C-alpha positions as CSV (number, residue, x, y, z in Angstrom):
1,M,-25.6,-83.6,-28.8
2,K,-24.5,-83.8,-32.5
3,K,-27.0,-81.1,-33.3
4,I,-25.7,-78.9,-30.6
5,F,-22.1,-79.2,-31.6
6,R,-23.1,-78.5,-35.4
7,S,-25.1,-75.5,-34.4
8,Q,-23.8,-72.1,-35.6
9,L,-24.5,-70.6,-32.1
10,I,-22.4,-73.1,-30.1
11,I,-19.2,-70.8,-30.2
12,P,-21.0,-67.6,-29.2
13,M,-22.9,-69.4,-26.5
14,L,-19.6,-71.0,-25.1
15,A,-17.8,-67.6,-25.4
16,L,-20.7,-65.8,-23.5
17,L,-20.7,-68.6,-20.8
18,L,-17.0,-68.4,-20.4
19,L,-17.1,-64.5,-19.9
20,V,-20.0,-64.9,-17.4
21,V,-18.3,-67.7,-15.4
22,F,-14.8,-65.8,-15.5
23,N,-16.3,-62.6,-14.3
24,L,-18.3,-64.2,-11.5
25,I,-15.3,-66.1,-10.2
26,R,-13.1,-62.9,-10.5
27,D,-15.8,-60.7,-9.0
28,P,-19.2,-62.1,-7.9
29,S,-20.6,-58.4,-8.0
30,F,-19.5,-57.9,-11.5
31,F,-23.0,-58.3,-13.0
32,S,-24.8,-56.5,-10.2
33,V,-27.3,-53.9,-11.2
34,S,-28.1,-50.7,-9.0
35,L,-30.2,-47.6,-9.1
36,T,-28.4,-44.2,-9.4
37,I,-29.3,-40.6,-10.0
38,N,-27.7,-39.2,-13.3
39,S,-26.6,-35.7,-14.0
40,Y,-30.4,-35.0,-15.1
41,G,-31.9,-36.0,-11.8
42,N,-33.4,-39.2,-13.2
43,T,-33.2,-42.5,-11.6
44,V,-31.4,-45.0,-13.9
45,L,-30.0,-48.4,-13.8
46,S,-26.2,-48.7,-13.7
47,G,-23.5,-51.4,-13.4
48,N,-21.3,-53.5,-15.8
49,L,-24.2,-55.4,-17.3
50,I,-26.0,-52.1,-18.2
51,Q,-22.7,-50.8,-19.5
52,I,-22.1,-53.9,-21.8
53,L,-25.8,-53.8,-23.0
54,N,-25.6,-50.1,-23.7
55,G,-22.1,-49.9,-25.0
56,A,-22.7,-52.5,-27.6
57,S,-25.8,-51.0,-29.1
58,E,-24.2,-49.4,-32.1
59,L,-22.1,-52.5,-32.6
60,A,-25.1,-54.8,-32.4
61,I,-27.0,-52.7,-35.1
62,L,-24.2,-52.5,-37.5
63,A,-23.5,-56.5,-36.9
64,M,-27.0,-57.1,-38.1
65,G,-26.6,-55.2,-41.4
66,M,-23.2,-56.5,-41.8
67,T,-24.7,-60.2,-41.6
68,L,-27.1,-59.5,-44.2
69,V,-24.3,-57.9,-46.6
70,T,-21.9,-60.8,-45.9
71,A,-24.3,-63.4,-46.6
72,A,-25.6,-61.9,-49.8
73,S,-22.4,-60.5,-51.3
74,R,-20.0,-62.9,-49.8
75,G,-17.8,-60.2,-48.6
76,Q,-17.9,-57.3,-46.0
77,D,-18.7,-53.6,-46.0
78,I,-15.7,-51.8,-44.4
79,S,-17.2,-48.3,-44.8
80,V,-19.8,-48.5,-42.1
81,G,-18.1,-46.2,-39.6
82,A,-17.7,-43.6,-42.3
83,A,-21.2,-43.9,-43.5
84,A,-22.4,-43.5,-40.0
85,A,-20.3,-40.4,-39.7
86,I,-22.0,-38.9,-42.9
87,A,-25.4,-39.9,-41.5
88,G,-24.6,-38.3,-38.2
89,S,-23.5,-35.3,-40.0
90,V,-26.7,-34.9,-41.8
91,F,-28.6,-35.6,-38.7
92,V,-27.0,-32.6,-36.9
93,K,-27.1,-30.4,-40.0
94,V,-30.9,-30.7,-40.2
95,L,-31.4,-30.2,-36.5
96,L,-29.4,-26.9,-36.4
97,T,-31.5,-25.4,-39.4
98,G,-33.9,-24.1,-37.0
99,E,-35.6,-24.7,-33.5
100,V,-35.2,-28.2,-32.3
101,T,-38.6,-29.9,-32.1
102,W,-39.8,-33.5,-32.2
103,G,-40.8,-32.8,-35.8
104,T,-37.4,-31.5,-36.5
105,I,-35.8,-34.6,-34.9
106,F,-37.9,-37.0,-36.9
107,L,-37.1,-35.0,-40.1
108,A,-33.4,-35.2,-39.4
109,F,-33.4,-38.7,-38.8
110,F,-35.4,-39.4,-42.0
111,A,-33.0,-37.2,-43.9
112,S,-30.0,-39.2,-42.4
113,C,-31.7,-42.4,-43.4
114,L,-32.1,-41.2,-47.0
115,V,-28.6,-40.2,-47.4
116,A,-27.2,-43.4,-45.8
117,M,-29.5,-45.4,-48.3
118,V,-28.0,-43.6,-51.1
119,F,-24.5,-44.2,-50.1
120,G,-25.6,-47.9,-49.5
121,A,-27.0,-48.1,-52.9
122,F,-23.7,-46.6,-54.3
123,N,-21.8,-49.6,-52.6
124,G,-24.4,-52.1,-53.6
125,T,-24.2,-50.9,-57.3
126,L,-20.4,-51.4,-57.3
127,V,-20.7,-54.8,-55.8
128,A,-24.0,-56.2,-57.6
129,V,-23.6,-54.4,-61.0
130,F,-20.0,-54.0,-61.5
131,R,-19.1,-57.2,-59.7
132,I,-16.3,-55.4,-57.6
133,Q,-15.1,-57.5,-54.6
134,P,-17.2,-55.9,-51.6
135,M,-14.1,-54.8,-49.4
136,I,-12.6,-53.0,-52.5
137,A,-15.8,-51.5,-53.4
138,T,-16.7,-50.2,-50.0
139,L,-12.9,-49.0,-49.5
140,I,-13.8,-45.9,-51.6
141,L,-16.3,-44.8,-49.1
142,F,-14.1,-45.8,-46.3
143,T,-11.5,-43.5,-47.6
144,T,-13.7,-40.6,-48.5
145,G,-16.6,-40.9,-46.1
146,R,-15.1,-38.9,-43.3
147,A,-14.2,-36.0,-45.7
148,I,-17.7,-35.9,-46.8
149,A,-18.9,-35.8,-43.3
150,Y,-16.4,-32.9,-42.7
151,W,-17.7,-31.0,-45.7
152,I,-21.4,-31.4,-44.6
153,N,-20.9,-29.3,-41.6
154,G,-18.3,-27.0,-43.0
155,G,-15.4,-28.5,-41.0
156,A,-16.9,-27.8,-37.5
157,T,-18.1,-30.0,-34.9
158,P,-21.3,-28.6,-33.9
159,T,-23.1,-29.3,-30.6
160,V,-26.8,-29.9,-30.2
161,S,-27.7,-28.5,-26.7
162,D,-31.3,-29.6,-26.8
163,V,-31.8,-32.3,-24.0
164,R,-34.1,-34.3,-26.2
165,I,-31.0,-35.4,-28.3
166,S,-29.3,-36.7,-25.2
167,W,-32.4,-38.9,-24.6
168,I,-31.4,-40.7,-27.9
169,G,-28.1,-41.8,-26.6
170,G,-28.9,-41.7,-22.8
171,F,-32.1,-42.1,-20.7
172,I,-35.7,-41.0,-21.4
173,P,-36.9,-39.4,-18.1
174,G,-38.8,-42.0,-16.1
175,V,-37.3,-44.9,-18.0
176,P,-34.4,-46.4,-16.2
177,I,-33.1,-48.4,-19.0
178,P,-30.7,-46.8,-21.6
179,T,-32.6,-45.8,-24.9
180,P,-30.0,-47.5,-27.2
181,I,-31.0,-50.9,-25.7
182,F,-34.5,-50.3,-26.9
183,A,-33.0,-49.3,-30.4
184,V,-31.3,-52.8,-30.6
185,I,-34.5,-54.4,-29.7
186,I,-36.6,-52.6,-32.3
187,C,-33.8,-53.2,-35.1
188,A,-33.9,-57.0,-34.2
189,A,-37.7,-57.1,-34.2
190,I,-37.8,-55.4,-37.7
191,F,-35.4,-58.1,-39.0
192,A,-37.3,-60.9,-37.3
193,L,-40.5,-59.6,-38.9
194,A,-38.9,-59.2,-42.2
195,F,-37.6,-62.7,-42.3
196,K,-40.8,-64.1,-41.1
197,F,-43.1,-62.4,-43.3
198,T,-40.9,-62.2,-46.6
199,N,-38.5,-64.2,-48.4
200,L,-35.4,-61.8,-47.8
201,G,-33.7,-64.3,-45.5
202,L,-34.3,-67.3,-47.8
203,Y,-33.3,-65.3,-51.1
204,T,-30.2,-63.8,-49.3
205,Q,-28.9,-67.2,-48.4
206,A,-29.7,-68.6,-51.8
207,V,-27.8,-65.9,-53.5
208,G,-25.0,-66.2,-51.2
209,I,-24.6,-69.9,-51.5
210,N,-24.9,-70.0,-55.3
211,E,-25.7,-66.9,-57.3
212,N,-26.0,-68.6,-60.7
213,S,-28.6,-71.2,-59.3
214,A,-30.5,-68.5,-57.4
215,R,-30.8,-66.6,-60.7
216,L,-31.9,-69.8,-62.6
217,N,-34.5,-70.1,-60.1
218,G,-36.0,-66.7,-60.7
219,I,-34.2,-64.7,-57.9
220,N,-33.0,-61.4,-58.7
221,A,-29.4,-61.7,-57.3
222,I,-28.7,-58.0,-58.2
223,G,-31.7,-56.8,-56.3
224,I,-31.0,-58.9,-53.2
225,K,-27.5,-57.5,-53.0
226,M,-28.5,-54.0,-53.5
227,T,-31.2,-54.5,-50.7
228,A,-28.6,-55.8,-48.4
229,F,-26.4,-52.7,-48.8
230,I,-29.3,-50.4,-48.6
231,I,-30.5,-52.1,-45.3
232,M,-26.9,-51.6,-44.2
233,G,-27.1,-48.0,-44.8
234,L,-30.3,-47.7,-42.6
235,C,-28.2,-49.5,-39.9
236,T,-25.4,-47.0,-40.1
237,A,-28.1,-44.1,-39.8
238,A,-29.5,-45.6,-36.7
239,A,-26.0,-46.2,-35.2
240,G,-24.8,-42.6,-36.1
241,A,-27.9,-40.9,-34.5
242,I,-27.4,-43.1,-31.3
243,N,-23.7,-42.0,-31.2
244,V,-24.6,-38.4,-31.9
245,G,-27.2,-38.6,-28.9
246,R,-24.4,-40.0,-26.6
247,L,-22.3,-36.9,-27.2
248,S,-24.8,-34.2,-28.3
249,L,-22.4,-33.3,-31.0
250,I,-20.9,-34.6,-34.2
251,N,-17.3,-35.2,-34.7
252,H,-16.6,-36.8,-38.0
253,E,-13.1,-37.8,-37.2
254,T,-13.8,-39.9,-34.3
255,L,-17.6,-41.0,-34.6
256,L,-17.6,-44.9,-34.4
257,I,-14.0,-45.0,-35.8
258,G,-12.6,-48.5,-36.2
259,I,-16.0,-50.1,-35.6
260,E,-15.9,-51.6,-39.0
261,M,-13.5,-54.4,-37.9
262,D,-15.5,-55.1,-34.7
263,A,-18.7,-55.5,-36.8
264,I,-17.1,-58.0,-39.0
265,L,-15.7,-59.8,-35.9
266,A,-19.1,-60.0,-34.4
267,V,-20.4,-61.6,-37.6
268,A,-17.4,-64.2,-37.4
269,I,-17.8,-64.8,-33.6
270,G,-21.4,-65.3,-34.1
271,G,-20.8,-68.4,-36.2
272,N,-21.3,-67.0,-39.6
273,V,-19.1,-68.0,-42.4
274,L,-17.6,-64.8,-44.0
275,S,-17.8,-66.4,-47.3
276,G,-21.4,-65.7,-47.4
277,G,-24.5,-68.0,-47.5
278,K,-26.3,-69.3,-44.4
279,F,-26.4,-66.9,-41.6
280,N,-27.6,-66.5,-38.0
281,M,-28.7,-63.0,-37.1
282,I,-28.9,-63.9,-33.4
283,G,-25.2,-65.2,-33.4
284,S,-24.1,-61.8,-34.9
285,I,-25.9,-60.0,-32.1
286,M,-24.3,-62.2,-29.6
287,G,-20.9,-61.5,-31.1
288,A,-21.4,-57.9,-30.6
289,Y,-22.0,-58.3,-26.9
290,I,-19.2,-60.7,-26.5
291,I,-16.8,-58.0,-27.9
292,Q,-18.4,-55.4,-25.5
293,G,-18.3,-57.8,-22.7
294,L,-14.6,-58.6,-23.3
295,T,-13.8,-54.9,-23.5
296,T,-15.6,-54.1,-20.2
297,T,-14.0,-57.0,-18.5
298,L,-10.5,-56.0,-19.6
299,Y,-11.1,-52.5,-18.3
300,A,-12.4,-53.9,-14.9
301,M,-9.3,-55.8,-14.6
302,K,-7.3,-52.6,-14.8
303,V,-5.7,-53.5,-18.1
304,P,-4.3,-50.2,-19.7
305,S,-6.3,-48.8,-22.6
306,T,-3.3,-49.0,-24.9
307,D,-3.1,-52.8,-24.2
308,V,-6.8,-53.6,-24.5
309,K,-6.7,-54.2,-28.2
310,A,-3.9,-56.4,-28.0
311,Y,-5.8,-58.7,-25.4
312,K,-9.0,-58.5,-27.3
313,A,-7.2,-59.7,-30.6
314,I,-5.8,-62.8,-28.8
315,V,-9.2,-63.8,-27.4
316,I,-11.0,-63.1,-30.7
317,I,-8.3,-65.0,-32.7
318,A,-8.9,-68.0,-30.4
319,L,-12.7,-67.7,-30.9
320,V,-12.4,-67.5,-34.6
321,V,-10.1,-70.5,-35.0
322,I,-12.2,-72.5,-32.7
323,G,-15.3,-71.7,-34.6
324,S,-13.6,-72.4,-38.0
325,P,-15.0,-75.3,-40.4
326,V,-11.6,-77.3,-39.9
327,V,-11.9,-77.3,-35.9
328,K,-15.6,-77.8,-36.2
329,A,-15.1,-80.9,-38.4
330,M,-12.4,-82.3,-36.1
331,V,-14.8,-81.9,-33.0
332,G,-17.5,-83.5,-34.9
333,K,-15.6,-86.5,-35.8
334,L,-14.5,-87.0,-32.1
335,V,-18.1,-86.7,-31.1
336,N,-19.1,-89.3,-33.7
337,R,-16.5,-91.7,-32.5
338,I,-17.5,-91.3,-29.0
339,Y,-21.1,-92.0,-29.7
340,S,-20.3,-94.8,-32.1
341,K,-18.7,-96.6,-29.3
342,K,-21.9,-96.5,-27.3
343,D,-24.2,-97.2,-30.0
344,P,-23.2,-99.5,-32.9
345,S,-25.9,-98.1,-35.2
346,A,-24.2,-95.0,-35.2
347,V,-21.3,-96.3,-36.9
348,V,-23.6,-97.2,-39.9
349,E,-25.0,-93.6,-39.8
350,D,-21.6,-92.1,-39.8
351,N,-20.4,-94.2,-42.8
352,L,-23.7,-93.2,-44.7
353,N,-23.0,-89.5,-43.8
354,D,-19.3,-89.9,-45.1
């Protein structure tokens, strides 16, 4: 029981459980899934559950990258929305250079990834080499990023009419599950393999916990921070391509606007400490789906769109406070006292721990 309460995943798990129970009580059919025919004549899955899983895709991908940046740099990247707009603009720019083919699509995505990695390296250089606080360093791209995206396409909002682009943000013919859900699974699998077969996760946590000690143990702290921001760039490229696929156009002003704060909140709700160090990628992904689930729930309750952010803020503040180290310590002491009354040997163990 003590291990459960001390787990980083306790808060996101409880939040998901509360969302599920609340919606099942309010509307037992809330999570029902049905088969429908979309505008292209394909049989697809629909329902609130699919909407949550699909709608949170970009946020989940960005939350993964934000988790790594937070753990390594002990700060957050607030330029992810602007960077996604730049990557999306490059994606569309390459697509419109000629006839859209599968080769052109892959080339466009590759180009957007390269550009996003360059801007990620720019942020990483400011943070790792010049030791600028991450939020201040990324504020530069946050301010100018959408202007750069505007310049890439000459101030236009070009439309990509090829149906294959809509598959990226919609459904592949014959596959009833939205494509963005598969994108999240692929990204999560890549991170899982990277953490399993490399020391990226261990070194990232070491640098975030104590950079000087990590350096004395032979870890390249600058390289780890740079890697985290470059990976963040790849995540923004994936999120930008998905969003372009949803709309089949690029709008630099509205593409993933405001998603920076949601990505940071997803990391926090996932039980990760925003001051860096130890992290849990699964918690951040859960945090993204919690935010999207809360949004979908509020809309299902007919809450006006102008009030949704206020209600979300109240719930998220409560989750963050409950998951804070102070509250966790208080709950831990309460659990220890309860168990110490049942088992006298626990008193000795608690005293030794103190």
